[in-house]
PDB file of N, CA, C and O in Angstrom, chain B, residues numbered from 101:
ATOM      1  N   MET B 101      14.793  26.747   6.454  1.00  0.00           N
ATOM      2  CA  MET B 101      14.227  26.765   5.107  1.00  0.00           C
ATOM      3  C   MET B 101      14.640  25.161   4.385  1.00  0.00           C
ATOM      4  O   MET B 101      14.102  24.363   3.618  1.00  0.00           O
ATOM      5  N   VAL B 102      16.208  25.296   5.323  1.00  0.00           N
ATOM      6  CA  VAL B 102      16.172  23.582   5.739  1.00  0.00           C
ATOM      7  C   VAL B 102      15.692  22.293   5.804  1.00  0.00           C
ATOM      8  O   VAL B 102      15.840  21.303   5.087  1.00  0.00           O
ATOM      9  N   SER B 103      15.106  22.509   6.784  1.00  0.00           N
ATOM     10  CA  SER B 103      14.432  21.409   7.803  1.00  0.00           C
ATOM     11  C   SER B 103      13.105  21.886   7.238  1.00  0.00           C
ATOM     12  O   SER B 103      12.149  21.126   7.394  1.00  0.00           O
ATOM     13  N   SER B 104      12.873  23.266   6.475  1.00  0.00           N
ATOM     14  CA  SER B 104      11.032  22.601   5.329  1.00  0.00           C
ATOM     15  C   SER B 104      10.860  21.949   4.709  1.00  0.00           C
ATOM     16  O   SER B 104      10.016  21.054   4.746  1.00  0.00           O
ATOM     17  N   ASN B 105      11.914  22.294   3.630  1.00  0.00           N
ATOM     18  CA  ASN B 105      12.154  20.967   2.802  1.00  0.00           C
ATOM     19  C   ASN B 105      12.420  19.704   3.098  1.00  0.00           C
ATOM     20  O   ASN B 105      11.916  18.788   2.448  1.00  0.00           O
ATOM     21  N   LEU B 106      13.365  19.470   4.268  1.00  0.00           N
ATOM     22  CA  LEU B 106      13.405  18.113   4.978  1.00  0.00           C
ATOM     23  C   LEU B 106      12.051  17.783   4.815  1.00  0.00           C
ATOM     24  O   LEU B 106      11.893  16.884   3.989  1.00  0.00           O
ATOM     25  N   GLN B 107      11.103  18.176   5.288  1.00  0.00           N
ATOM     26  CA  GLN B 107      10.140  17.873   6.444  1.00  0.00           C
ATOM     27  C   GLN B 107       9.276  17.360   4.519  1.00  0.00           C
ATOM     28  O   GLN B 107       8.810  16.301   4.100  1.00  0.00           O
ATOM     29  N   GLU B 108       9.419  18.527   3.982  1.00  0.00           N
ATOM     30  CA  GLU B 108       8.189  18.446   2.339  1.00  0.00           C
ATOM     31  C   GLU B 108       8.325  16.922   1.879  1.00  0.00           C
ATOM     32  O   GLU B 108       7.547  15.969   1.899  1.00  0.00           O
ATOM     33  N   ALA B 109      10.019  17.145   1.336  1.00  0.00           N
ATOM     34  CA  ALA B 109      10.690  15.054   1.218  1.00  0.00           C
ATOM     35  C   ALA B 109      10.006  14.068   1.852  1.00  0.00           C
ATOM     36  O   ALA B 109       9.289  13.148   1.458  1.00  0.00           O
ATOM     37  N   ALA B 110      10.437  14.514   3.099  1.00  0.00           N
ATOM     38  CA  ALA B 110       9.932  13.092   3.745  1.00  0.00           C
ATOM     39  C   ALA B 110       8.555  13.221   3.436  1.00  0.00           C
ATOM     40  O   ALA B 110       8.268  12.116   2.974  1.00  0.00           O
ATOM     41  N   LYS B 111       7.717  13.799   3.423  1.00  0.00           N
ATOM     42  CA  LYS B 111       5.944  14.004   3.202  1.00  0.00           C
ATOM     43  C   LYS B 111       5.792  12.875   1.704  1.00  0.00           C
ATOM     44  O   LYS B 111       5.068  11.921   1.417  1.00  0.00           O
ATOM     45  N   LEU B 112       6.966  13.663   0.993  1.00  0.00           N
ATOM     46  CA  LEU B 112       6.621  13.312  -0.481  1.00  0.00           C
ATOM     47  C   LEU B 112       7.068  11.596  -0.735  1.00  0.00           C
ATOM     48  O   LEU B 112       6.688  10.772  -1.567  1.00  0.00           O
ATOM     49  N   ALA B 113       7.727  11.547   0.029  1.00  0.00           N
ATOM     50  CA  ALA B 113       8.283   9.995   0.465  1.00  0.00           C
ATOM     51  C   ALA B 113       7.405   8.954   1.102  1.00  0.00           C
ATOM     52  O   ALA B 113       7.344   7.739   0.910  1.00  0.00           O
ATOM     53  N   ALA B 114       6.815   9.663   1.821  1.00  0.00           N
ATOM     54  CA  ALA B 114       5.942   9.095   2.565  1.00  0.00           C
ATOM     55  C   ALA B 114       4.651   9.061   1.921  1.00  0.00           C
ATOM     56  O   ALA B 114       3.831   8.270   2.387  1.00  0.00           O
ATOM     57  N   ALA B 115       4.391   9.624   1.143  1.00  0.00           N
ATOM     58  CA  ALA B 115       2.759   9.894  -0.282  1.00  0.00           C
ATOM     59  C   ALA B 115       3.394   8.206  -1.103  1.00  0.00           C
ATOM     60  O   ALA B 115       2.617   7.251  -1.112  1.00  0.00           O
ATOM     61  N   VAL B 116       5.078   8.038  -1.835  1.00  0.00           N
ATOM     62  CA  VAL B 116       4.575   8.011  -3.014  1.00  0.00           C
ATOM     63  C   VAL B 116       5.391   5.980  -1.908  1.00  0.00           C
ATOM     64  O   VAL B 116       5.966   5.074  -2.512  1.00  0.00           O
ATOM     65  N   HIS B 117       5.226   5.984  -1.059  1.00  0.00           N
ATOM     66  CA  HIS B 117       6.009   4.975   0.464  1.00  0.00           C
ATOM     67  C   HIS B 117       4.784   4.344   0.102  1.00  0.00           C
ATOM     68  O   HIS B 117       4.787   3.371  -0.652  1.00  0.00           O
ATOM     69  N   ARG B 118       3.478   4.939   0.696  1.00  0.00           N
ATOM     70  CA  ARG B 118       1.924   4.560   0.389  1.00  0.00           C
ATOM     71  C   ARG B 118       1.630   3.790  -1.055  1.00  0.00           C
ATOM     72  O   ARG B 118       1.515   2.601  -1.355  1.00  0.00           O
ATOM     73  N   ASP B 119       1.576   4.765  -1.646  1.00  0.00           N
ATOM     74  CA  ASP B 119       1.347   4.309  -2.828  1.00  0.00           C
ATOM     75  C   ASP B 119       1.816   3.451  -3.559  1.00  0.00           C
ATOM     76  O   ASP B 119       1.109   3.043  -4.481  1.00  0.00           O
ATOM     77  N   SER B 120       3.262   2.871  -3.359  1.00  0.00           N
ATOM     78  CA  SER B 120       3.399   1.760  -3.433  1.00  0.00           C
ATOM     79  C   SER B 120       3.117   0.515  -3.373  1.00  0.00           C
ATOM     80  O   SER B 120       3.067  -0.346  -4.251  1.00  0.00           O
ATOM     81  N   LEU B 121       2.853   0.468  -1.760  1.00  0.00           N
ATOM     82  CA  LEU B 121       2.312  -0.262  -0.940  1.00  0.00           C
ATOM     83  C   LEU B 121       0.779  -0.425  -1.479  1.00  0.00           C
ATOM     84  O   LEU B 121       0.940  -1.351  -2.274  1.00  0.00           O
ATOM     85  N   ARG B 122      -0.281  -0.175  -1.523  1.00  0.00           N
ATOM     86  CA  ARG B 122      -1.462  -0.178  -2.346  1.00  0.00           C
ATOM     87  C   ARG B 122      -1.542  -0.779  -3.834  1.00  0.00           C
ATOM     88  O   ARG B 122      -2.338  -1.690  -4.062  1.00  0.00           O
ATOM     89  N   LYS B 123      -0.465  -0.110  -5.147  1.00  0.00           N
ATOM     90  CA  LYS B 123      -0.265  -0.856  -5.928  1.00  0.00           C
ATOM     91  C   LYS B 123       0.065  -1.903  -5.784  1.00  0.00           C
ATOM     92  O   LYS B 123      -0.543  -2.692  -6.508  1.00  0.00           O
ATOM     93  N   ASN B 124       0.942  -2.418  -5.018  1.00  0.00           N
ATOM     94  CA  ASN B 124       1.743  -4.026  -4.625  1.00  0.00           C
ATOM     95  C   ASN B 124      -0.050  -5.297  -4.269  1.00  0.00           C
ATOM     96  O   ASN B 124      -0.539  -6.339  -4.706  1.00  0.00           O
ATOM     97  N   ILE B 125      -0.365  -4.158  -3.161  1.00  0.00           N
ATOM     98  CA  ILE B 125      -1.165  -5.492  -2.459  1.00  0.00           C
ATOM     99  C   ILE B 125      -2.422  -5.205  -3.729  1.00  0.00           C
ATOM    100  O   ILE B 125      -2.804  -6.341  -4.008  1.00  0.00           O
ATOM    101  N   GLN B 126      -3.160  -4.265  -4.541  1.00  0.00           N
ATOM    102  CA  GLN B 126      -4.117  -4.124  -5.404  1.00  0.00           C
ATOM    103  C   GLN B 126      -4.147  -5.104  -5.925  1.00  0.00           C
ATOM    104  O   GLN B 126      -4.929  -6.053  -5.879  1.00  0.00           O
ATOM    105  N   HIS B 127      -2.219  -4.666  -7.096  1.00  0.00           N
ATOM    106  CA  HIS B 127      -1.581  -6.168  -7.526  1.00  0.00           C
ATOM    107  C   HIS B 127      -2.492  -7.372  -7.270  1.00  0.00           C
ATOM    108  O   HIS B 127      -3.601  -7.766  -7.631  1.00  0.00           O
ATOM    109  N   ARG B 128      -1.479  -7.771  -6.467  1.00  0.00           N
ATOM    110  CA  ARG B 128      -1.737  -8.886  -5.424  1.00  0.00           C
ATOM    111  C   ARG B 128      -2.943  -9.680  -5.629  1.00  0.00           C
ATOM    112  O   ARG B 128      -3.128 -10.613  -6.410  1.00  0.00           O
ATOM    113  N   LEU B 129      -4.067  -8.906  -4.419  1.00  0.00           N
ATOM    114  CA  LEU B 129      -5.340  -9.439  -4.779  1.00  0.00           C
ATOM    115  C   LEU B 129      -5.421  -9.568  -6.391  1.00  0.00           C
ATOM    116  O   LEU B 129      -5.266 -10.750  -6.700  1.00  0.00           O
ATOM    117  N   THR B 130      -5.555  -8.984  -7.180  1.00  0.00           N
ATOM    118  CA  THR B 130      -5.839  -8.835  -9.083  1.00  0.00           C
ATOM    119  C   THR B 130      -5.412 -10.562  -9.144  1.00  0.00           C
ATOM    120  O   THR B 130      -6.023 -11.004 -10.116  1.00  0.00           O
ATOM    121  N   ILE B 131      -5.098 -11.002  -8.888  1.00  0.00           N
ATOM    122  CA  ILE B 131      -3.772 -12.112  -8.827  1.00  0.00           C
ATOM    123  C   ILE B 131      -4.311 -12.881  -7.697  1.00  0.00           C
ATOM    124  O   ILE B 131      -5.269 -12.129  -7.871  1.00  0.00           O
ATOM    125  N   ALA B 132      -4.556 -13.431  -6.977  1.00  0.00           N
ATOM    126  CA  ALA B 132      -5.207 -13.948  -5.661  1.00  0.00           C
ATOM    127  C   ALA B 132      -6.499 -14.156  -6.089  1.00  0.00           C
ATOM    128  O   ALA B 132      -6.896 -15.241  -5.662  1.00  0.00           O
ATOM    129  N   ARG B 133      -7.135 -13.714  -6.598  1.00  0.00           N
ATOM    130  CA  ARG B 133      -8.365 -13.531  -6.967  1.00  0.00           C
ATOM    131  C   ARG B 133      -8.787 -13.874  -8.053  1.00  0.00           C
ATOM    132  O   ARG B 133      -9.968 -14.222  -8.034  1.00  0.00           O
ATOM    133  N   ASN B 134      -7.986 -13.943  -9.585  1.00  0.00           N
ATOM    134  CA  ASN B 134      -7.675 -14.503 -10.801  1.00  0.00           C
ATOM    135  C   ASN B 134      -7.350 -15.793 -10.328  1.00  0.00           C
ATOM    136  O   ASN B 134      -7.826 -16.619 -11.107  1.00  0.00           O
ATOM    137  N   GLU B 135      -6.833 -16.254  -9.523  1.00  0.00           N
ATOM    138  CA  GLU B 135      -6.608 -17.662  -8.867  1.00  0.00           C
ATOM    139  C   GLU B 135      -7.616 -18.812  -8.218  1.00  0.00           C
ATOM    140  O   GLU B 135      -7.645 -20.038  -8.114  1.00  0.00           O
ATOM    141  N   GLY B 136      -8.388 -17.720  -7.863  1.00  0.00           N
ATOM    142  CA  GLY B 136      -9.216 -18.359  -6.777  1.00  0.00           C
ATOM    143  C   GLY B 136      -9.037 -18.389  -5.554  1.00  0.00           C
ATOM    144  O   GLY B 136      -9.988 -18.652  -4.818  1.00  0.00           O
ATOM    145  N   ASN B 137      -7.907 -18.155  -5.094  1.00  0.00           N
ATOM    146  CA  ASN B 137      -7.118 -17.833  -3.607  1.00  0.00           C
ATOM    147  C   ASN B 137      -6.862 -17.348  -2.556  1.00  0.00           C
ATOM    148  O   ASN B 137      -5.818 -17.005  -2.001  1.00  0.00           O
ATOM    149  N   GLU B 138      -9.153 -17.322  -1.997  1.00  0.00           N
ATOM    150  CA  GLU B 138      -9.688 -17.176  -1.437  1.00  0.00           C
ATOM    151  C   GLU B 138      -9.028 -16.676   0.634  1.00  0.00           C
ATOM    152  O   GLU B 138      -9.515 -15.796   1.345  1.00  0.00           O
ATOM    153  N   ARG B 139      -7.774 -17.708   1.016  1.00  0.00           N
ATOM    154  CA  ARG B 139      -7.146 -17.529   1.547  1.00  0.00           C
ATOM    155  C   ARG B 139      -6.290 -15.960   1.507  1.00  0.00           C
ATOM    156  O   ARG B 139      -6.161 -14.976   2.236  1.00  0.00           O
ATOM    157  N   LEU B 140      -5.999 -16.260   0.674  1.00  0.00           N
ATOM    158  CA  LEU B 140      -4.835 -15.027   0.439  1.00  0.00           C
ATOM    159  C   LEU B 140      -5.515 -13.702  -0.229  1.00  0.00           C
ATOM    160  O   LEU B 140      -4.700 -12.820  -0.497  1.00  0.00           O
ATOM    161  N   VAL B 141      -6.618 -13.475  -0.481  1.00  0.00           N
ATOM    162  CA  VAL B 141      -7.423 -12.818  -0.503  1.00  0.00           C
ATOM    163  C   VAL B 141      -7.830 -11.773   1.210  1.00  0.00           C
ATOM    164  O   VAL B 141      -7.871 -10.676   1.766  1.00  0.00           O
ATOM    165  N   ARG B 142      -8.014 -13.099   1.292  1.00  0.00           N
ATOM    166  CA  ARG B 142      -8.669 -12.174   2.858  1.00  0.00           C
ATOM    167  C   ARG B 142      -7.911 -11.458   3.905  1.00  0.00           C
ATOM    168  O   ARG B 142      -8.185 -10.627   4.771  1.00  0.00           O
ATOM    169  N   GLN B 143      -6.197 -12.478   3.256  1.00  0.00           N
ATOM    170  CA  GLN B 143      -5.420 -12.255   4.003  1.00  0.00           C
ATOM    171  C   GLN B 143      -4.900 -10.536   3.903  1.00  0.00           C
ATOM    172  O   GLN B 143      -4.557  -9.646   4.681  1.00  0.00           O
ATOM    173  N   LEU B 144      -5.047 -10.685   2.777  1.00  0.00           N
ATOM    174  CA  LEU B 144      -4.117  -8.904   1.922  1.00  0.00           C
ATOM    175  C   LEU B 144      -5.482  -7.494   1.987  1.00  0.00           C
ATOM    176  O   LEU B 144      -5.421  -6.281   1.787  1.00  0.00           O
ATOM    177  N   GLU B 145      -6.501  -8.345   2.331  1.00  0.00           N
ATOM    178  CA  GLU B 145      -7.146  -7.930   2.674  1.00  0.00           C
ATOM    179  C   GLU B 145      -8.009  -7.012   4.137  1.00  0.00           C
ATOM    180  O   GLU B 145      -8.970  -6.300   4.428  1.00  0.00           O
ATOM    181  N   ALA B 146      -6.634  -7.792   4.749  1.00  0.00           N
ATOM    182  CA  ALA B 146      -6.469  -7.547   6.218  1.00  0.00           C
ATOM    183  C   ALA B 146      -5.539  -6.452   6.175  1.00  0.00           C
ATOM    184  O   ALA B 146      -5.582  -5.497   6.950  1.00  0.00           O
ATOM    185  N   GLU B 147      -4.657  -6.615   5.210  1.00  0.00           N
ATOM    186  CA  GLU B 147      -3.648  -6.120   5.582  1.00  0.00           C
ATOM    187  C   GLU B 147      -3.414  -4.847   4.256  1.00  0.00           C
ATOM    188  O   GLU B 147      -2.240  -4.710   3.915  1.00  0.00           O
ATOM    189  N   ALA B 148      -4.285  -4.096   3.647  1.00  0.00           N
ATOM    190  CA  ALA B 148      -4.419  -3.176   3.177  1.00  0.00           C
ATOM    191  C   ALA B 148      -5.371  -2.743   4.639  1.00  0.00           C
ATOM    192  O   ALA B 148      -4.842  -1.838   5.284  1.00  0.00           O
ATOM    193  N   ASN B 149      -6.655  -3.267   5.204  1.00  0.00           N
ATOM    194  CA  ASN B 149      -7.013  -2.243   6.463  1.00  0.00           C
ATOM    195  C   ASN B 149      -6.370  -2.012   7.318  1.00  0.00           C
ATOM    196  O   ASN B 149      -6.381  -0.827   7.651  1.00  0.00           O
ATOM    197  N   TYR B 150      -5.577  -2.857   8.043  1.00  0.00           N
ATOM    198  CA  TYR B 150      -4.434  -2.845   8.896  1.00  0.00           C
ATOM    199  C   TYR B 150      -3.806  -0.957   8.521  1.00  0.00           C
ATOM    200  O   TYR B 150      -3.926   0.139   9.068  1.00  0.00           O
ATOM    201  N   LEU B 151      -3.059  -1.578   7.139  1.00  0.00           N
ATOM    202  CA  LEU B 151      -2.493  -0.176   6.906  1.00  0.00           C
ATOM    203  C   LEU B 151      -3.309   1.249   6.087  1.00  0.00           C
ATOM    204  O   LEU B 151      -3.006   2.248   5.435  1.00  0.00           O
ATOM    205  N   ARG B 152      -4.388   0.623   6.574  1.00  0.00           N
ATOM    206  CA  ARG B 152      -5.908   2.097   6.012  1.00  0.00           C
ATOM    207  C   ARG B 152      -5.254   2.356   4.287  1.00  0.00           C
ATOM    208  O   ARG B 152      -5.071   3.465   3.785  1.00  0.00           O
ATOM    209  N   LEU B 153      -4.991   1.040   3.620  1.00  0.00           N
ATOM    210  CA  LEU B 153      -5.165   1.687   2.116  1.00  0.00           C
ATOM    211  C   LEU B 153      -6.294   1.581   1.114  1.00  0.00           C
ATOM    212  O   LEU B 153      -6.348   2.163   0.031  1.00  0.00           O
ATOM    213  N   GLY B 154      -7.427   0.532   1.769  1.00  0.00           N
ATOM    214  CA  GLY B 154      -7.772   0.529   0.595  1.00  0.00           C
ATOM    215  C   GLY B 154      -9.635   0.447   1.668  1.00  0.00           C
ATOM    216  O   GLY B 154     -10.701   0.411   1.053  1.00  0.00           O
TER     217      GLY B 154
END
């Protein structure tokens, strides 16, 4: 019972963390694109691909 609750809490925390990472990278990508910073755009896209977020 407790183990199951801990597993569910861990899964939820992991999902929330991934969503936070995705939103953060998306926000940074938007800013980089608006600023015309193609180098940073490529770097952030690579990071998203590495983390399988995008």
